C-alpha positions in Angstrom: 0.2 0.0 0.0 1.1 3.7 -0.4 -0.6 6.2 -1.3 -0.1 9.0 -4.4 0.2 12.6 -4.0 1.6 16.0 -5.1 4.8 16.2 -3.3 6.0 19.8 -1.7 9.8 20.6 -2.3 11.7 22.3 -0.2 11.7 26.2 -2.2 7.8 25.9 -3.3 8.2 24.1 -6.1 6.2 20.5 -5.8 6.9 17.6 -7.6 3.9 15.9 -8.8 2.3 11.9 -8.0 5.5 11.5 -5.6 5.1 7.9 -4.5 4.7 7.8 -0.5 5.1 4.8 1.8 4.9 4.3 5.3 8.0 3.0 6.4 7.3 3.3 10.8 4.2 3.0 13.0 4.1 2.3 16.6 2.1 3.2 19.4 4.3 5.9 22.4 3.3 6.9 25.2 6.1 9.8 27.0 6.1 10.3 30.4 2.2 8.2 31.5 0.6 10.9 28.9 -2.0 9.9 26.5 -1.1 7.2 23.2 -0.6 8.4 20.5 0.6 6.9 16.8 3.6 8.0 15.4 4.3 7.1 11.5 7.2 7.8 9.9 7.3 7.7 5.8 9.8 7.8 2.7 8.8 10.2 -0.3 9.9 8.7 -3.3 10.1 10.0 -7.2 7.4 7.6 -7.9 6.5 3.8 -7.7 9.1 2.5 -10.0 12.2 4.1 -8.0 11.2 2.8 -4.1 10.9 -0.7 -5.9 14.7 -0.4 -6.5 17.3 -2.4 -4.8 18.6 0.8 -3.3 16.0 3.5 -3.4 16.6 7.1 -3.1 14.0 8.7 -1.5 13.2 12.5 -2.1 13.6 14.8 1.2 10.7 16.2 2.6 10.7 17.8 6.5 6.6 18.5 6.0 6.0 15.1 4.8 8.7 12.7 7.7 6.5 12.2 10.6 3.1 12.5 12.1 1.6 12.0 15.5 -1.7 11.3 16.0 -3.9 10.6 18.8 -4.1 6.6 19.2 -7.1 5.2 21.9 -5.0 1.4 23.5 -7.8 -1.6 23.4 -9.5 -1.2 20.1 -8.9 -4.2 18.4 -10.2 -2.6 14.9 -6.8 -0.5 15.1 -4.7 -3.5 15.2 -3.2 -3.3 12.3 -1.4 0.0 13.1 0.2 0.2 9.1 -3.8 -0.4 7.4 -4.3 2.3 9.5 -1.2 4.6 9.7 -2.8 5.5 6.0 -6.4 6.1 6.4 -5.0 8.4 9.8 -2.6 10.1 6.1 -5.3 11.2 4.4 -7.4 12.8 6.4 -3.8 15.7 7.0 -3.6 18.4 4.4 -0.5 17.2 3.4 -2.3 14.7 1.1 -5.2 16.6 0.0 -5.8 14.7 -2.9 -3.8 11.7 -1.8 -5.2 8.5 -3.7 -4.2 4.9 -2.8 -1.6 2.7 -5.1 
């Protein structure tokens, strides 16, 4: 699973139809506070680049790590990667994203 979306690059440039994949999704809690879902993504030029043995990522600080509220014990959220894609699509950075 991945998302295809326009990637905002530094300097105000946009790379159209970039490829974004979740590389890490974990549930965390700091100092007995509320639980949260930490999602890290990698950004690629396209799916072909991602398929390479040593793919090159596109540096994109606005799309590298996201944090979402999380409620421990919800069985429907047992697949953290799938939940991460659902959460990412609600983020304004991913407006217009499509599943690929």
